[in-house]
C-alpha positions, 0 to 999 in steps of 0.5 A, a space after each residue: 666266531 661271534 661278535 660282541 653282540 652275538 651275531 656272526 659276521 656273515 649273518 644276513 640281516 632280515 626285516 619281516 614285514 607282514 600284518 599278520 602276527 602269526 606269520 611274523 612270529 612264525 618267520 622269526 622263529 624259523 630264521 632265529 633257528 637257522 645259522 647265518 640269519 638275524 631278524 633285526 626288526 618287524 613291521 605291520 604295514 608298509 609305512 613301518 616297513 620303510 621306517 624300520 628299513 631306514 633305521 635297522 639297515 637290513 640286508 633283506 626285507 621279507 615283504 608281504 604285499 597286502 598290508 594296511 595303510 601303505 601296501 607292500 608295492 609302494 613300500 617296496 618302491 620307497 625302500 628301493 629308492 631310499 635304501 638301495 642296499 636292502 633287497 626286497 623279497 616278496 612273500 605273499 598269497 597272490 600269484 596272478 600276473 598283474 601282482 607279480 609283475 607290479 611287485 617286480 616293477 616296484 623293485 622286488 628282487 624275488 617273489 615267493 608264495 606263502 606256503 613255500 618250504 623252508 628251504 625255498 625261503 632260505 634260498 630266496 633270502 640268500 639269493 637276493 642278499 647276494 644280488 640275485 633275482 629269484 622266484 618260487 616254483 609257481 611264480 617262475 613258471 609264470 615269469 618264464 611264460 611271459 618271457 617266452 610270449 611275444 612282446 605284444 603279449 607282455 605289454 598289454 595296454 594298461 594306463 598308468 603303469 606306475 600305479 599298483 593294482 590297488 591304486 588302479 582299483 581305487 582310481 577306477 572307482 574314483 572315476 565313476 564319481 564314487 565317494 571315499 566311503 563308498 570306495 572303501 565299502 566296495 574294496 573292503 578297506 577303511 576310508 583312511 586307507 582309501 584316502 592314503 591310497 588316493 594321496 599316493 595316486 595324486 602324487 604319481 599322476 601329478 595332480 592336486 585335486 580329485 576332479 583332475 584325477 577323474 578327468 585324467 583317469 577317464 581320458 585314459 579309459 578308466 571309467 565305468 557305465 555309471 560315470 555319466 552321473 558324475 558332475 565335475 562341479 559337485 564337491 566330493 570328499 
């Protein structure tokens, strides 16, 4: 029996977060055609994903990782912290070790690759909504490989483990003395996205200036051969 708003009591409420409209429309069409699911909102970037989660209180956020402004890693971290009742299920293109592990460290309860079959997406949504952890077939093999590896192999030395892969990239380039506009060109991002990323990096590193971040990054080994050209007294944008 349906409630007054047309939703069955057992429906799993889903928020779709992806910056590609075709993907969002496809996922909405898929879930709208299934019994037991309700799409309660959409988000085009990480900031919107956090905001819509706080407003619509979904059971599951179906999260892409590579989105403009705030990416899916940071959005997952914020949602896990501020909306613990919402489970994050990652649906993305990336299947490399660092991306998978960073997403899980951020608080994701599941990880699927785009191109997953409908049955895998449905099973993933149901599983994380029930408090389980689930991985797609390709990702599961990667995780099992890590679990079977010696502890030293799982914990490769990497400074600032709280940073996402994107934040590491930006911080590493910052440590070379590159300006915001140049970093944006190197990573094919907008200068605003780089600035927003740096703001998040500064907060995580508990520094307030670019100079402090550069010194900390270099002292931890995040530098490059051309870092000698950087002058601590030179003003950077």
